[in-house]
N, C-alpha and C positions, 0 to 999 in steps of 0.2 A: 504494500500500500504506500509506503514511504517513497519507493522508486516511482510509482505512478504519480504521486504528488510532485516529486522533483521534476518529472517530465511534463508537468502542467496538465495532466489528464484528470486529476481530481483536485478539489480545492481543500477539503478538510477530511480528517480521519476521526471517526467515532467508533466506539466499541459497545458491546452489549454484555451485561452481567459480569463485569469485572468487579471483584472485591477490591478493597483499598490496596492490599498487598500486591495484587497482580497489576493494578493500574499504576502503582508506583514503579514496579519493575519495568513496565512498558515505557514509561517516561524516562527512566534511568538509561534505557537502551537508545534514547534519542528519538522515539516515536512521538511526534507532536500531536497528541490527542486533544480534541476539543470537547468531546462529549462521551458520556457513558449512559447507556439505557439500562435502567434497573427497576426492580420492584420497590415501591415506596408507598406506604399508606399509614393511616392512623394506627393500624395493627402491626404492620411490618415496617419498623423504623430503623432497619439495618443501615440505610443510606444516610442516616444522621451520624453524629460522632466522628469516628476516624475517617470515613468517606467524605463527610462534609468538610472536615479540616483540610484534607488533601486537595479536594476540589477548589476550595477557596484559595489555598496557597498557590496552586498551579493554574488557576484560571479555567478549570474544566467545569462544564455544566452538565447537569443530569437531565435526562429525559425520563420521566417517571411513568411506568406502567403499573397496573394493579392498584391504582389509587382507590378503587371502589372494592378492593379485595374480592374480585370475582363476582361482584353484585351483592355481596353481603353487607357492605357499608352503604345501605340504602334504607329508606323509610320502611320498606316491606319486611325487613328483619327485626325492626324495633319491637321489643316486647313479645317476640315470638319464641316458641320452644325451638331447641336445636333440631335441625332437620335430621330425621332418622335414617333416611336412605338417599344417598347422593350417588348417582351412577356416572355422571359426567365428569371428565377428567379435570376441567378447569375449576369447578367449585370444590372438588376434592382437594386440589392443590391448596386453595385458599383456606379450606377448613383445617388443614394441617397447621397453617400459620395461626389461626384462631386457637386451636388446641394447645399449641406450643406457647402461646402468649398468656395462657392461664385458663383457657376453656371458654365455654359459652357465657358463663356468668361475668367473667372479666370483660368479654366482648360486649355484653349488654351494657356494662358500665360505661364503656367508651361510646357506644351508640347513644345512650341517654344523654351524655354530655354533648355530643355532636348535635343531637336533636334540640337540646336547649339552646345552643348557639344558633342553629338554623331558625328556630322560632323568633329569636331576637332580631334576626336580619330578614325575615320573611322569605327564606330560600329553603331548598331541600337539604336533607341530611347529606346526600351525596355531593351537593355543592360545597358544603362545609368540609367534607372529607378531601375533595380535590383541592379546594382553596388552601387548606392547611399545608398540603404538599407544595403547591405552587408558590406559597409565600416563603418557603425555605430559600435562603439567599443563594444556594448552590444549584437550584433547580431552574432550568430554562423553560420547561414546559411539561405538561401532563398529557399522557396518551389515554384517552377514555375510549375503551373498546366498544365497538358496536357489532352486534350479531344479526345477521339476516333473519328475518322472521320474528325478532324480539320486539319489545315495545320501543316506541319512538321517544328519544330523549334529547334531541337537538335543542329545542327551545329551552328546556330546563338547564342544559349544560351551558348555554349562553349566560345564564344568571351568575355563573362563576365569576364574571368580570364586573358585576354590579355591586360588590361589597368587598370589604376587607375585614380581617379578624383583628380585634383590638386586644389590649392586655387582659381584660376580663375574660374574653373568649379563650385566650391561650392559657390562663390560669385554670379555667374550668377543664379544658382538655388535658393539661398537665396533671391535674389531680386524678383524672380518670386513667391516664397512662401509668400513674403510680400503682394502680391496682392490677397492672399486667406485668408479665415477665418479658425481658428482652428475648427476641428470637436470635438464636445463634447465627453467626456469620454463614455457616455452611448448613443450611436446611435444604434437603432435597426439594427440587421444584416439582 
């Protein structure tokens, strides 16, 4: 990729799912990375901490996917019992994040805090979930997945740019985060 860049065939190099150690290794080898696409959400906060520090120091931006935790970080999950039977791969992956972070009860604590913030701003819980990620200084953008045949959310997603989280919102979310456990750097996807 660096040779292609040197030849003027590509402008910038980005990577996907590099942890901080591998990102730092690539940079040490002289690869001028500008972005890293990673999972980042209210439940999966692995891209904070060490990754955030490295990105800020080196001018790398994150493109965050999974901001809605496979559809779990939405109003439809609030106050609901844990799903008993999940057959689809994507929700199964995100359910592992929820279980690792403390289980369904800890997840509901985060959902309740996000819902309270959403009510204050007149937006959806999913807007708050994505906005929290987007406001991290090392994040350039969020990737909100769409699935053919699923519900239409474009109008709701645009509300993401109509509000900002304030210190009270962050304090409420931080208190909910304290009820969860950190997800280890290396959790199988």
